Steps between C-alpha positions, in 0.01 A plus 500: 500500500151639427457849365200687632127447548182683597243388759133595544284399795127568538304456821160327501303822552700680233436242228194496275377155604630468854803292405843544642755548222877434517674579171856542378685512173833317483787648303844366420828668410477360145217494246415136565497255787281200417220451753274206586163495673489185712303331776654316792268247667475466877764278659669410826832689510805332646792656317797729532440794270817637343485824302690509170501876525653554845577153633280540809399166649164473676327181616136473392272264691127444528189503285507753218200603293483526120587828333559668163820681402649689203856375507811525289537238230878519520608450861866604482450753781222330696129419492344850495146373551401867523119512532224256587188404696474202729203269571404709803448793260802693620689699238870580525716720280877485553653741439523872427873578486593791726811655652628584849738776600865432578470616860257225605683244289820588679341395827300203364635393158309283262585131544670366191357153551170625642145491364449666163233544236577164343384311812232694685182366343604133523602544866177672602190456280443123553494544878262792566123534532467880521687809379601582858653153540708571190655807665562307821669207327716704265591737784622212717708362212660838429594545866647153523676463163534862390397674180732522201330809357246775563152409377129577517278192538118492482250254650123499457202292606128579466510726806841665515799617295840547659812661356840410650842663447840360592721790598829334603648158561254412778264798519154516350162672537151430365190715471143392438339673202182675619190336353387824333840576343743405224878493481729549200860407570801559275852382588539705815397470864153643553405402858523815709406553864458190718252482790653251740180498706282382210568126444186471287663713230878480552749219547878525526820315585555413865775752575419769243462786747803396704713467186409852389552641849836328559647630174342851511324455167177698550526861372162603642494790747157405628558135581291366213627183328493530122633181341559662163690794656721263702572220254458636144791656308287783356710464187475767235457223244156444657390829345544363148434132556256449785299800617347558153332159505356567846394848389322369191307233695381753758419743220281237331303403810500838673503757220384768745832483688776722371851377573836519328637217286823521699345500847694258723233513773183383328270314743514122542133467402200705390122460498412497127260755354305210348495129564772308310423222252730227371517692173630809685780293649578358156515851351736626768733202474518532122536879499759731352378836635207526262343846467810670638797666337716211626338230282782350288247364248329829429531642150516849646842651538606554858845563648412278800323209329785265592598666823352245741490121517145373427353164608443339160848458358693237303642332813148406615462122538174418675232667706263334743184662637387274783135546590343344810121533464316515833162430337596159362533162674841385620549257213503766225556822691845576353599604147852573377485729198824438309663701223826416323715735293440870438184573699398791277470247215370186669185374678457376856376144530293404812616173655321335792753374754322209670614265224697188413727645231555802275457520119787330315603805295533707819735259676725395212876545534670552164809715543432620143266750341216261423170687436332184372505306828578754771257768618789700644689505171187573297452822698869591492516448124207737458697749708802458268286542188359825640840669517461838333126442443347556843368845419325381184359187666376656824135527393486147363670358809261678736203354308662157511558520877144621560361211296708250695396652834130474413556137401681439832218653707239295313707188566525573873121559523423174323756304702370637830143403411603148405719464809202568730356159408813295562624309804840571652639182352394607150608862526879489451474294182227725364698819565811346345302438181350850515852643512592295194201639312571867569871455429418343162244767411732790583798331335298472177430874507866576576611290203275714278692809609828312455395411141410860420828633640714252307325584171513873571875478562553302184297741287686800642850358525798727448630224268201534268607619155321816394595613150 
């Protein structure tokens, strides 16, 4: 079982450079869950997929394209490919864990051996060429095989971003993110009113309206159809765990809007006050309520500094910011910015996704805390060494992250310029090598921080004798 995550989506007219951005951090119910960044080449599928997590069996047939994924290293509970971009430059994030109310689940229970988070990306991403096709394919699968849980799933291509929510065993809805808007999604349903006469912006399960009508589920007096009102539990735990993260994101990007931290009816999306850069998304997804009384890392005393669950916490495992750049050729349009460990203490590394393989230290499977060979464990060991020191190290870590981000941007600029001169047959190998170079450069900088933290801990050990 996964713990909780946070999603951010940015439309192409809301982003600084015209990119679409699909981003999500992945949490786990323990402090570690070893992750691998891998690439699956295109292949002809002729197999029976069997989920380790739920046991669902689904035949896969036909040509599938290549795609990246950030999957579990230990597969006891399933694949959990989580997030990736395919060779058609379609991004998919699966999933944002949500919850449904007991009334709708009484009429359409989750399917124990249905489709769950462990399977979604593998079942969908190799077979789609647009974000809309992703919704259509996953929607058909959910209606046929059932869903084992309530989730939010995001798809993005260079033109559109879609957000989908599964509300019961066979019921789902999806809404297109307006081009001029952004979405921040905690672990609660956020899709509100549905316009059934607007297929360009809404999709939904075949019998959604009939299901709601037959079981008298719609509380509206006006006849409107609000998916969140009908399917969400509106749990009071949301006020501590979920709404604060949505509130903080909308506070960051629309500081002019005044709304309560415990508002259960914040809008699905907003038009940002300013255009949103990759660095803004990074800040939000590594945030802990900075510049508010709720910041658990502030040195100021506050009775509410630990009142609400922030995004950057110890159960954080990986975060992907998937950027589809409309002003670049198809062959190097997509970048997957990847961060392992505690995001407030780690850099994002930009990986091109039209590749042949991923860097060795990002795909290694160890099962042990091995900071020498594994990128994941290097970042998690830094997180462990920071215990009790985060306040004192905040300034140094911010400077470190800024330095790494500038290095990453320079690398992308140089790689783009070099890629312009290459043929399609040369491109994948070149981008694979470029990924190796940036991974090595950032890893070297991370090891410098690791070295400093180890020595600082040794020099200030509680076991040090002080006469």
